[in-house]
C-alpha positions as CSV (number, residue, x, y, z in Angstrom):
1,M,-0.1,0.1,0.1
2,A,1.4,3.4,-1.0
3,R,2.0,6.0,1.7
4,Y,1.9,9.0,-0.5
5,S,-0.3,9.6,-3.5
6,R,1.5,10.4,-6.9
7,S,0.1,13.8,-6.8
8,A,1.7,14.5,-3.4
9,S,5.1,13.5,-4.7
10,K,4.7,15.8,-7.6
11,D,4.2,18.6,-5.2
12,V,7.4,17.7,-3.3
13,K,9.2,17.6,-6.5
14,S,8.0,20.9,-7.5
15,A,9.1,22.3,-4.1
16,V,12.7,20.7,-4.3
17,K,12.8,22.4,-7.7
18,R,11.8,25.9,-6.3
19,Q,14.4,25.4,-3.7
20,K,17.2,24.8,-6.2
21,K,16.1,27.8,-8.2
22,G,16.2,29.8,-5.0
23,T,12.5,31.0,-5.0
24,L,11.0,28.5,-2.3
25,K,10.6,30.7,0.8
26,S,9.9,29.6,4.4
27,G,7.1,30.9,6.6
28,K,8.7,34.0,7.7
29,G,9.9,34.8,4.0
30,G,13.6,33.7,4.2
31,A,15.0,31.5,1.3
32,V,15.0,27.8,2.1
33,K,18.5,26.3,1.9
34,S,18.1,22.9,3.3
35,R,16.7,20.0,1.2
36,K,14.9,18.6,4.0
37,Q,13.0,21.8,4.7
38,A,12.1,21.9,1.0
39,I,10.3,18.4,1.4
40,A,8.8,19.2,4.4
41,I,7.2,22.2,2.8
42,G,6.3,20.3,-0.2
43,L,4.4,17.5,2.1
44,S,2.7,20.5,4.1
45,E,1.3,22.1,0.6
46,A,0.0,18.6,-0.5
47,R,-1.6,18.2,2.9
48,K,-3.2,21.5,2.5
49,K,-4.6,20.5,-0.9
50,G,-6.0,17.5,0.7
51,K,-3.8,14.8,-1.0
52,K,-2.9,11.6,0.5
53,V,0.0,12.1,2.8
54,P,0.5,10.7,6.6
55,N,0.0,13.0,9.4
56,K,2.9,15.1,10.8
57,K,5.0,13.1,13.0
58,T,5.6,14.9,16.4
59,G,9.0,14.5,18.0
60,A,9.1,13.7,21.7
61,R,9.0,16.7,23.5
62,R,11.1,17.2,26.5
63,K,9.2,17.7,29.7
64,T,10.5,20.4,32.2
65,K,10.8,19.7,35.7
66,P,9.0,21.8,38.1
67,S,11.0,24.2,39.8
68,K,11.7,23.3,43.7
69,P,10.0,25.6,46.1
70,K,12.5,27.6,48.3
């Protein structure tokens, strides 16, 4: 069973092309330099269009210890 639809992979491919060309921008408007970041943006765009892409993986967040009362 395929994890991603073909059209989702086209979105990723176009995002990587835009990154190589230098026209792909991140959320704050800065140019994207990383290949991994370009792939993530392509997958995000595919999700917004409603294409078959697995949900985002959430990393294990580090829990902060409560401070000791003095």
